[in-house]
C-alpha positions as CSV (number, residue, x, y, z in Angstrom):
1,M,27.9,30.9,50.3
2,S,24.5,29.9,51.7
3,K,23.5,26.3,51.9
4,K,20.3,25.1,50.1
5,S,17.4,24.3,52.3
6,G,15.9,20.7,52.4
7,P,13.0,21.4,50.0
8,A,15.3,23.2,47.5
9,K,17.7,20.2,47.5
10,I,14.7,17.8,46.9
11,F,13.5,20.0,44.0
12,T,16.9,20.1,42.4
13,A,17.3,16.4,42.7
14,L,13.9,15.8,41.2
15,A,14.7,18.2,38.3
16,L,17.9,16.4,37.6
17,L,16.2,13.0,37.7
18,F,13.5,14.2,35.3
19,T,16.1,15.6,32.9
20,A,18.0,12.3,33.0
21,A,14.7,10.3,32.4
22,V,13.9,12.5,29.3
23,L,17.4,12.0,27.9
24,L,17.2,8.3,28.5
25,F,13.8,8.1,26.8
26,F,15.0,9.8,23.6
27,S,18.1,7.8,23.6
28,F,16.1,4.6,23.9
29,S,13.7,5.7,21.2
30,V,16.4,6.3,18.7
31,R,18.1,3.0,19.5
32,F,14.8,1.1,19.3
33,S,13.9,2.7,16.0
34,S,17.3,1.8,14.6
35,F,16.9,-1.7,15.8
36,R,13.5,-2.1,14.2
37,R,14.7,-0.7,10.9
38,D,17.6,-3.2,10.8
39,L,15.5,-6.1,11.9
40,F,12.7,-5.6,9.3
41,G,14.8,-3.9,6.7
42,R,16.8,-6.9,5.6
43,E,19.2,-4.6,3.7
44,A,19.5,-5.8,0.1
45,M,23.0,-7.1,-0.6
46,G,23.1,-7.0,-4.4
47,E,21.8,-4.8,-7.2
48,P,18.0,-4.2,-6.7
49,V,15.8,-5.7,-9.4
50,L,12.4,-4.5,-8.2
51,E,11.0,-1.4,-6.6
52,V,7.5,-1.2,-5.1
53,T,6.2,2.2,-4.0
54,F,2.9,2.7,-2.1
55,L,2.0,6.3,-2.8
56,Y,0.2,8.6,-0.5
57,V,-3.1,9.4,-2.3
58,G,-5.3,10.3,0.6
59,Q,-8.1,7.9,1.3
60,G,-7.3,5.5,-1.6
61,D,-4.7,3.2,-3.1
62,A,-2.0,3.6,-5.7
63,V,0.9,1.3,-6.0
64,V,3.8,1.6,-8.5
65,I,5.8,-1.5,-9.3
66,R,9.0,-1.0,-11.4
67,E,11.4,-3.5,-12.8
68,L,14.9,-2.0,-12.2
69,G,16.9,-2.9,-15.3
70,G,15.9,-5.1,-18.2
71,R,13.0,-3.5,-20.1
72,G,12.0,-1.4,-17.1
73,R,8.4,-2.6,-17.1
74,V,6.0,-0.7,-14.9
75,M,2.7,-1.7,-13.3
76,L,0.4,0.7,-11.6
77,I,-2.2,-0.8,-9.3
78,D,-5.1,1.6,-8.7
79,T,-5.1,5.4,-9.2
80,G,-6.4,6.9,-6.0
81,P,-9.6,8.9,-5.6
82,N,-11.0,11.7,-7.7
83,A,-10.2,14.2,-5.0
84,A,-13.0,16.6,-6.1
85,A,-15.6,14.1,-4.9
86,D,-17.4,15.0,-1.7
87,E,-16.7,11.7,0.1
88,F,-12.9,12.2,-0.3
89,A,-12.8,16.0,0.3
90,A,-11.2,15.7,3.7
91,A,-8.1,14.2,2.1
92,V,-7.8,16.6,-0.9
93,P,-4.5,18.3,-1.5
94,V,-6.0,20.9,-3.9
95,K,-9.8,21.1,-4.2
96,G,-10.9,20.0,-7.7
97,S,-7.7,18.1,-8.5
98,T,-6.9,14.4,-8.6
99,Y,-4.0,12.6,-6.9
100,A,-3.2,11.3,-10.4
101,A,-2.3,14.8,-11.4
102,T,-0.7,16.0,-8.1
103,T,1.1,12.8,-7.1
104,I,1.1,9.8,-9.4
105,I,2.2,11.3,-12.7
106,P,4.7,13.6,-11.1
107,Y,6.2,10.6,-9.2
108,L,6.5,8.6,-12.5
109,E,8.1,11.5,-14.3
110,E,10.6,12.0,-11.4
111,K,11.6,8.4,-11.8
112,G,12.0,8.8,-15.6
113,V,9.0,6.5,-16.4
114,E,7.5,7.2,-19.8
115,R,5.0,4.3,-20.0
116,I,2.8,2.3,-17.7
117,D,2.8,-1.2,-19.2
118,Y,0.0,-2.5,-17.0
119,L,-2.7,-0.5,-15.3
120,V,-4.5,-2.8,-12.9
121,L,-7.7,-1.6,-11.4
122,T,-8.6,-3.9,-8.4
123,H,-12.3,-2.9,-8.4
124,K,-14.6,0.0,-9.4
125,H,-14.9,2.1,-6.2
126,G,-14.1,5.8,-6.6
127,D,-11.1,5.7,-4.2
128,H,-9.4,3.2,-6.5
129,I,-10.3,4.4,-10.0
130,G,-10.9,8.1,-9.5
131,G,-7.6,9.0,-11.3
132,V,-8.0,6.7,-14.3
133,P,-9.4,9.3,-16.7
134,Y,-6.6,11.7,-16.1
135,I,-3.9,9.1,-16.4
136,L,-5.3,7.6,-19.6
137,R,-5.6,11.1,-21.2
138,N,-2.1,12.3,-20.0
139,F,0.2,9.3,-20.0
140,D,1.1,6.4,-22.2
141,V,-0.6,3.2,-21.0
142,G,-0.1,-0.2,-22.5
143,A,-3.1,-2.1,-21.2
144,V,-5.9,-1.7,-18.6
145,Y,-6.9,-4.7,-16.5
146,D,-10.4,-4.6,-15.1
147,N,-12.1,-7.0,-12.6
148,G,-15.0,-7.6,-15.1
149,T,-17.9,-6.7,-12.8
150,E,-20.9,-4.6,-13.6
151,Y,-20.8,-1.7,-11.1
152,P,-22.7,1.4,-12.3
153,S,-21.4,4.6,-10.8
154,P,-20.3,8.1,-12.0
155,Y,-16.7,6.9,-11.4
156,T,-17.2,3.8,-13.6
157,E,-18.8,5.9,-16.3
158,E,-16.0,8.3,-16.4
159,Y,-13.4,5.6,-16.4
160,L,-15.0,3.6,-19.2
161,K,-15.5,6.8,-21.2
162,A,-11.8,7.5,-21.0
163,V,-11.1,3.9,-22.1
164,R,-13.3,4.4,-25.2
165,E,-11.9,7.8,-26.0
166,T,-8.2,6.8,-25.8
167,G,-8.6,3.4,-27.4
168,V,-6.3,1.8,-24.8
169,D,-6.1,-2.0,-24.8
170,F,-8.8,-3.1,-22.3
171,R,-8.7,-6.5,-20.8
172,V,-10.5,-8.4,-18.1
173,A,-8.1,-9.9,-15.6
174,R,-8.3,-13.7,-15.3
175,T,-7.2,-15.4,-12.1
176,G,-4.1,-17.4,-12.9
177,D,-2.9,-15.1,-15.6
178,T,0.8,-14.1,-15.5
179,L,2.1,-10.8,-16.9
180,P,5.6,-10.6,-18.4
181,F,7.7,-8.6,-15.9
182,G,11.3,-9.2,-16.4
183,E,13.9,-12.0,-15.7
184,N,13.3,-13.8,-12.4
185,I,10.2,-11.6,-11.6
186,T,6.7,-12.9,-11.9
187,A,3.4,-10.9,-11.6
188,Q,0.3,-13.0,-11.4
189,F,-3.4,-12.5,-10.6
190,I,-4.2,-15.0,-7.8
191,G,-7.7,-13.8,-7.0
192,P,-10.6,-13.5,-6.8
193,L,-11.1,-17.3,-6.9
194,R,-14.9,-16.9,-7.7
195,R,-17.5,-14.3,-8.5
196,Y,-18.9,-13.0,-5.2
197,Q,-22.6,-12.2,-4.7
198,G,-24.4,-11.6,-1.4
199,T,-21.3,-11.4,0.7
200,L,-21.5,-9.8,4.2
201,Y,-20.1,-6.4,3.4
202,S,-19.5,-5.6,-0.3
203,D,-19.5,-7.9,-3.4
204,E,-17.4,-5.4,-5.3
205,N,-14.8,-5.4,-2.6
206,C,-14.6,-9.2,-2.6
207,N,-14.3,-9.2,-6.3
208,S,-11.1,-7.1,-6.1
209,I,-8.2,-8.4,-8.3
210,V,-5.5,-9.8,-6.1
211,T,-2.0,-9.4,-7.6
212,R,1.1,-11.2,-6.3
213,V,4.5,-10.1,-7.5
214,V,7.6,-12.3,-6.8
215,A,11.3,-11.4,-7.2
216,G,13.4,-14.3,-6.0
217,D,12.7,-14.9,-2.3
218,I,10.7,-11.7,-1.8
219,S,7.1,-11.3,-2.6
220,F,4.3,-8.8,-2.5
221,I,0.5,-9.0,-2.4
222,V,-1.9,-6.2,-3.4
223,A,-5.5,-7.1,-2.9
224,G,-7.5,-3.9,-3.2
225,D,-10.5,-3.9,-0.8
226,M,-10.7,-7.7,-0.6
227,E,-12.8,-8.8,2.5
228,I,-13.1,-11.8,4.7
229,A,-15.0,-14.1,2.3
230,A,-12.4,-13.7,-0.4
231,E,-9.6,-14.0,2.1
232,L,-10.8,-17.3,3.4
233,D,-11.0,-18.6,-0.2
234,L,-7.4,-17.6,-0.9
235,M,-6.3,-19.8,2.0
236,A,-6.8,-22.7,-0.5
237,Y,-3.3,-21.8,-1.8
238,G,-1.9,-23.1,1.5
239,E,1.8,-22.4,2.0
240,D,2.1,-20.8,-1.4
241,L,0.2,-17.8,0.1
242,R,3.2,-16.9,2.3
243,T,4.3,-13.4,1.3
244,T,7.0,-11.0,2.5
245,V,5.0,-7.8,2.1
246,L,1.2,-7.5,2.3
247,M,-0.7,-4.3,1.5
248,A,-3.5,-4.5,4.1
249,P,-6.7,-5.1,2.2
250,H,-9.5,-2.4,2.5
251,H,-7.2,0.2,4.1
252,G,-7.0,-1.7,7.4
253,S,-10.7,-2.0,7.8
254,H,-12.4,-4.5,10.3
255,S,-13.9,-6.2,7.2
256,S,-10.4,-7.5,6.2
257,S,-7.1,-8.8,7.4
258,S,-8.7,-11.7,9.3
259,R,-6.5,-13.6,11.7
260,P,-6.9,-16.9,9.8
261,F,-5.8,-15.2,6.5
262,L,-2.8,-13.4,8.2
263,N,-1.8,-16.7,9.7
264,Y,-1.4,-18.1,6.2
265,V,0.3,-15.1,4.7
266,R,2.6,-14.4,7.6
267,P,3.8,-11.1,6.3
268,E,7.1,-9.6,7.5
269,V,5.8,-6.1,6.5
270,G,2.2,-4.7,6.5
271,V,1.5,-1.6,4.5
272,F,-1.6,0.5,5.3
273,S,-2.9,3.0,2.8
274,A,-5.2,5.6,4.3
275,G,-6.0,9.3,4.3
276,R,-4.8,11.6,7.1
277,N,-7.6,12.2,9.6
278,N,-10.0,10.2,7.3
279,R,-13.6,10.1,8.4
280,Y,-13.6,6.3,8.5
281,S,-10.9,6.2,11.3
282,L,-8.8,3.8,9.2
283,P,-6.7,1.9,9.7
284,A,-8.5,0.3,12.6
285,Y,-6.3,0.0,15.7
286,E,-7.4,-3.7,16.3
287,V,-6.3,-4.6,12.7
288,I,-2.9,-2.9,13.2
289,R,-2.4,-5.0,16.3
290,R,-3.1,-8.2,14.4
291,Y,-0.1,-7.5,12.2
292,E,2.1,-6.4,15.1
293,D,1.1,-9.5,17.1
294,M,2.7,-11.7,14.5
295,G,5.9,-9.6,14.4
296,A,5.2,-7.7,11.2
297,A,6.6,-4.2,10.7
298,V,3.8,-1.7,10.1
299,Y,4.0,1.2,7.7
300,R,1.2,3.7,7.0
301,T,0.9,6.2,4.2
302,D,-1.0,8.6,6.4
303,M,2.0,8.8,8.7
304,N,4.9,7.8,6.5
305,G,3.9,9.3,3.2
306,N,5.2,7.4,0.2
307,I,6.6,4.0,1.2
308,T,9.2,2.4,-1.1
309,I,10.6,-1.2,-0.9
310,V,13.4,-2.3,-3.1
311,T,14.7,-5.9,-3.4
312,D,17.4,-7.8,-5.0
313,G,15.4,-11.0,-4.7
314,R,17.2,-12.1,-1.5
315,G,16.7,-9.1,0.9
316,Y,14.8,-5.9,0.9
317,R,15.1,-2.3,2.1
318,V,12.3,-0.1,3.2
319,S,12.4,3.7,3.0
320,T,9.7,6.2,3.7
321,E,9.0,9.8,2.7
322,I,8.2,10.9,6.3
323,G,10.1,9.4,9.3
324,G,10.8,5.7,9.7
325,L,8.8,3.1,11.3
326,N,5.8,4.1,13.4
């Protein structure tokens, strides 16, 4: 049996070393992922009372909030884009369809939901109200909550036309109003705190309805496309602004999630809703880092698909459609 030459021995040793390194890397990745899941999952110990699902609707928002038990009340915040619109075409599942038809209503039906008690529309941009006409014409809706602004656009016209045609109860959300949502669960509009005009980026964004849902010790904030001016005003709530789960305003844009605001909210979980390979390059890397720097677990609909959080009021559990934590 011939002996290996010096170079051959070195090559073999390097190959073995490389293989060991790869195996160690994957082992560490699995262990680290498991650690992160346990650390930020805070596994619910009792019977869940609330479920919040951030649906993947391309470059837009749609959040389903369900009372588990009781009367089973359901709130839908925003309806995603009208996927036939040119500006959202890159994120369209089927050209000419809406995410309301392909994602939102099928999800509700899968969960056995027969009625949306509260349809909250944070503001009148197409990526948030594009699916309203389809939902109103194809699903039972108790009441629509609007931010009360005048914002002429084809999306607004179609949305209001559907409201008139269906005769659904139409209301303007008032900051401070609380919606009935089951025992030990509160759903309240906490913003906007004033009517915005002449703000740096977008008045309509700053005029987004801000909804806070609380179940025991666990809380959620959904704020549409709220930007820095509105965020700074919300800091007037002080310690009461502390929230477990924050849906990153404006899809993780530079215009939102300012450090002062995040320092008040101190979220344990940050959820970003954005379209895969969207032309706006959202969420912005710098904004993601702001959440990570304060120890928040980050989830993204463009990477994780639908993101569901259930809570019993003391702990919570996060599950995702695709993979785990990023």
